[in-house]
Every structure is written in C-alpha cells, then in structure tokens.
N, C-alpha and C positions, 0 to 999 in steps of 0.2 A: 599298794596291789598292785599286778598287773594289769594291763588293760581288761577287763571284764569281758565275760561271753555275750553278756545283755544287759543291755540298759534300758529301765525303766523307768517311763516318764510318766509322773502323777500329777497334773496340775489339781491345786486345793482351791476351792473360793466357799465358806460357810458350810462345814461338812464336818463340824464340829460332832456332830452325831453319830459321822458313820467311819472317821478315821481312824480310828482303832482298829475294826472290823479286817478296813484295807489293808493296811500296816501289817496286819499280824499276820495275814496270808499272803504279804510279799517278803518280809524278815525271812520266816519258816518255809520259804521252797528251799526244794532238794538239792536244785542247783547253786551253791551258794558264790561259785563267781560272778555275781552280779553288780550294780549299781544301780540306786533308787532317787533320783531326782525327784526333791519334792520341789514344785513350784508354787508358791503361794502368791494367786495373782490378787493380792491387798483383801485378804478375808477381814473384814469388819469381825470375825468373834476370836475366838482364843486359839487358832490354827496356826497363827504364825508362830505362837511360842510352841506349842506341840511341834511342829514341825522341827524347830532348834533343837527339844529335847532327843528328838529321834536321833538327829544328826550327831549331837552330843557322847551318846550310849553306842551308837554302830557306826563305822568307818568306810562304812559300803552307805551310807545315806549321805544325800547331796541338799542343799538348801537354795533356791533361789526367792528372793523376795523382791517383787514389783508390784507398779501400780495396775489397778483394774484394767485387763484390757481383753478380756475373751479367753475363753476355752483354748480355740484354735492359737492366739499369739502367745497363752503361757507353754503349748506343746513346741511350740516356734523356739521359745528361751531354754525349755529343754536342750534343742535338739543339738542347740547353739556349742553347748558342754559334753552331749553324752560322749564317751569315748570307747563305749562295747563295738564288738564285730556287729552285733544286731542290734536291732530296737524296737521296743514295746511301749505300749501307750495301756495304761489303766485308768478311770474314773474313780474319783477317790470317795465315789459313793456304789461303787460294787465291789466285787475281793474276786483271787482268784484261787483255782484248786492249787494245792500244795507242789503237786508235779508239774506246772503247768509249763515252765519256763524251759524245765531239762526234758520233757519230753518233744515240745517245740524245736529243741537246739539240737536233738540228736537226731531228729527225724531228718531238720535241713541239713542239716552239714552229711548226713547218710545219703539224701539222694540230689545233693549238689545244686539246691535251687536257689531262687534269689527272692524267692518268700513262702510261708505259711502261713494257712488261714484255719484254725478249729473254729469247730461247733458252740456251741453255749448253750447255759442255760437262763433261762428269764426267773426272776425270783421275784415272786409276791405275796408279802406277809411268809408263811408259811409252807406257800404250794411252791415247787420247785418243776419248770417245766424244761425239758431237754429240748433245744432247736435245731434239728439237725442241718447240715449244708444242702441247700436243694438241688437234686437231681445226682444223688450218690447214695451209696449204700453203706456198710459198715469198713469198707475197704481204704487204706491210703491210694490217691488217686493225682496223677504229676497232669498238668494239663499247662497249654501255652497261655501266658499273660495276654497277650495281644488277641489272638483268633479267639480264646474260651474266655477268659474271663471279662474283660470290657466290655463286650457288647451282652454279655449274662450278668453282669452287676447295674447296668444300667437300666436292660430290660429283656422280658423276655419276645420272641417271637408273635403275629397275633393269635396263632393260631394254640399257642401254649395257654393252658387254665391258670399258671401263676404267672403275677405281674415281671418278678424279676427271679433270680435262682440264689445270687451272692446276697450276702449282708453287706450293708456298704462301710459298717463300722471297723475303724483303724486300731480298737482293743482287742478284735481278737487276730490278727495278722502281727508274725515278725516280720522284719524288713532288716534286711542287708545294709547299714549304716555306710557300708563305701557306696553301695548307687543314690544314697541319701545326700553323702556329703559330695558327691561327684555330678551330681545337678541341682547342687543346691535345693531342694525339696523342701518345700514349706509348705502349712497348711492358710489358707484365707480366713479370714474373720469368718464365726457364725452370725456376727450380727449384719452383714451383709452379705452371706450365702448359709441360707437353708442346709443342713448337710453339708457341710463341710469334709466330711473325711472322704465321702466320695471323690470329690474332686482331688484329694490326696490320694488317693487310692489309685484314679486313673493316671495322673501324673507318673506315679509311681509302676506304675504297671507299662506304661508304656514305654519304660525305659528295659523293663524286663524282660527276660525270655521264659525260662519254664519255672514256676511255682507249684505247691503242694496244697491238697484239700485234705485235711488230716479230721476223720470224723468222729472224736472225743468230746464229748464238752468238758473244756474245761477253764471259759470265763461264766462268771456269774453277771448279770445283771440284773439288778436291783431295780425292781422301780421305785420310784420317788416320786411323790407329788409334784414336789416342789421344783421339781428339775425343768429345764427350759424347753427338754424334748413332749415334757406331759404339760406344760402349762397350756392354755389357750390362747393364741393369740390372733386377732381378727385380720391382720397383715399376713396371715404366714401363706396363703395362697402366691398373693402379689411376690414375695420372697421366692416360693417355691417355683414360678413362672422366670424371675431371675436367674434362677439354679440352670433350668433347662435351658436358655438361652446360652450361659455359659458352657454350657457342655457341648452344645451345637459349637459353638466358636473354637474349644479346644482341641475336641477330635477332629477340627480339618487342622488342626497345626501338628498333630502327630504324626502326617504322613506316612501310618501303618495302612496293612490289609486286613479291611474288618468286613462282615457279612455284608453282602448285597442290601438286606435290610435294616440297614445298620440306623435309618430315619424313622422307621418304624418305633423301632427299639426305645429308640428317643423318646419319640413323641406318646409312646406306651410309657414313660416314666412320667410323665406331664398328666398320664389320665387316672395313673395309680394316684400322685401327691393329688391332683382336683377330689378323687374318689374319699383320699386320708380326707382331708380339707374339710369337703362336703358332709360327713360324716362328724367329726371332731366339731365341728360349727354347732351339730344337731346334739349332739350329746353335752354340748355346754351351754347353751344358751336356751331362755323362753322359747317357744313356739312363736311367735309373732317375731324374734328378733333372727333366729333362726330360717325363717322364711325370708326374712330381707337379705343377709347375709348371703344362704346358698343361691338367692339369684344373681347377688353379686360375681360367685364365680361364676353361675353358667353363661352370664352376657361379657367374660371377660374375654377381650378380642383372640388374644392368642388361644386358647382353648375353642373360641368358635373354627378356626381357621383349622387345628388340627382334627375338631373332629366331622368339619365339612368332606373331608378324604379319604380319615382312617378304617379301614376293614372293619370298623364293628364287627359284620356278620360274620367273622373267622374268630370272636370273642365267645367264650362259654357265656350261653342263655342270662344266666344272671347278671354276669357284664352289661351284655347288649342291651339290655332292659333299663338298669342303672344308666349307660352314657346316652342311651336316647332319651332319655325323658332330662337330662342333664342338656343334649342337643336342642330339645324342643324348647327348653326353658320353662320346666315344671318343679319348681323348689316347692310348692305343698304338696304333691307326689313324692315325692321325695325323703321331705320330712315324716309324711304319714308313715312310707315303708318303712324308714328307720327306724319311729319310735312303735311299731307292729313288731318288726323284731326282737328290737329290747323289751318288748312282753311274752316273747316266746314266742308269738307267733309267725314261727320261722314258713308257714308254707301257704302262699294265695297263688289260688289257682294251679296249683299242683306244683310253683315252682318254691325253691328255697332262696333266701335271699339273704348270701353270706357276706354282710357290708362289714366294713372294719368294725374292731371293738374300740 
C-alpha cells in the first residue's frame, strides 16, 4: 500500500471488553486509504493476542507491543511509525462514525489547513449527547491557530460564562504529520501531567497557522467508569497545579502574539480545574472526608495567589459565589451546596448552582 492518507493511532490497555467495537468502527471507515496502528501498552488481558489477530486479517493494521508506560507514551510509539499524510488518535474504549476520516480528510485538504477539529458525542449507557464546539453554529469555520485557538482552549476571558471554548481532546483533531515530524512533537506522560492532550495541542498549534472547526459530531466518547479520567484521585488537584505551571512556562517559549489577557485565561483554567476537583471530591467521598479534602484544595498556595487578584466579579453570579467560598476557605458550605444540587434543589435564594457533575 502507498502511504496512507490517515494514520490512526490506538493505544490499548485492558480494554478487551470494548476493543471490537472500536476496531469495527475503524476497519469500516469509508476512507479506505488508512493505516491503523494498534499500540499494545503491555495490556494484561487478551488484547495483545486480539491485536495480532486483527493484523493477520487486514494489512492496514500494524501492531506495536511494548511495556506499559501509559497513554501518552503509547501514542508516541505510534507516532514513530506513522506514515500517513495526517495523524489521528482514538482511545480504544471509544468509537467513531464510519465517515469520520473521509469527511475530515476532504475538508482539511479543501481548506489547505494544518488541522481540523470536529465536535463529538458523549455516550453514556444508551444515551447519546452531541457536544458542539464552543462558540460556533452549524457552519465550517476557519480560525487562526495561534491567535484564536490557543487562548480559547486554555480558558475564556473573565466576562465569558464558559470556562473554555474548545475541548482539549486529541481524539477529535486530525493533525498534519509533516508538522509533527518537522518539530518532533510528542505527548507528555499523563502520569506527570493531567490533560496531556492540551500540552500536545498547544505545542502543535504554536507551529500551525490556519485550522478548521468542523461542527459535525463524528467521534463518540464513551463514559467508562474504570478509565483514568473518571476515577477519583485525591492527588488530582496537585497535578492540575503542575499542569497550570507547565502551561505558563510553555506559553512564554512560543514567542507568538497572544491576547493581552492570556495570564487571566491561564488562571481561568486553574479555577476551572479547582472547581472540577472540588466537585469530584464531594461526589466521590463521604461528607467528612470531602470537607477535609476540599479544605486542602481551598488552601493551596497557588490557588490562593490566583484568587487574590483574579477579577471574580466579572464572572457569572454562580461562579462568583463558588469562588468566593473557595477564597474564604469555606469547605463545609461548598459540600452542602453541592449535596443540595445533587438532590435537585437547584435554586437557593433565587440562584441556580450549576456545578460540574
């Protein structure tokens, strides 16, 4: 086979239950000129044998067997051998629409862009919820990677009700392999940084020019209660702070024009991550444990420094109240408010508290 149009990299670890669904969606793509790189990340189940079976039946499938090192490094192993014009990533417990890569390839080449980002569906049991790209309607939109994508994937301005516009996920992006190889772009380990996807996307977009936003949901993100993103981790916020510091550092190395409020946008990211961590803690632990853990987050020195000067009063009223409680170190109030919200008592004194689920 000549060089494929798209290389699809699929990291695999302990997903025997979901792998057939994922591979069925890839092998039946309407775009036939693809290669599927299955990266067995030292999976302890039957996935290694299943990978080899797929490779023996379809010459578009390549298999890498390696010692377990995590999702980010598994993707890097796939990048080492990817030969396609463009590169895509699929998590092996998810699946894609059969026209995904034909649609994305046709649009990215027609617009002569460095990347294309589609919207996606959230799949939970039998319920499918389309999640549109923030800030756009039903038409294809071309934007500047540096001036528009980078600031808005980090965080919105303080006056915007949304915390960020664009999803961090690498799975909804089609990347130009030439750029990846030219700048030797690679993923960090998710064991070091939470949301390693955003770091890869920031590095890539700092080298890109125009990108395309494609409003159609082509990727299906499936809720898996055993995945790293859904499991409660009491150390999560500390790792979020590390991510915040790393984004601060990288932004300074790009030497590109960014909005004057980029500092506030990065701080908005930290506030959002604090909110997420607090709500996840309350949802996942007992009342007493939640109060203790939430207090640790509220008293984090970096978070305190951000809250000391961030323009909280420009945020929507619900977020103002939330962050004021954080700023004043009131974990019991935060826990009680979240518990009330979970009981569907959404309005307190006329205010609707819309915390993350």
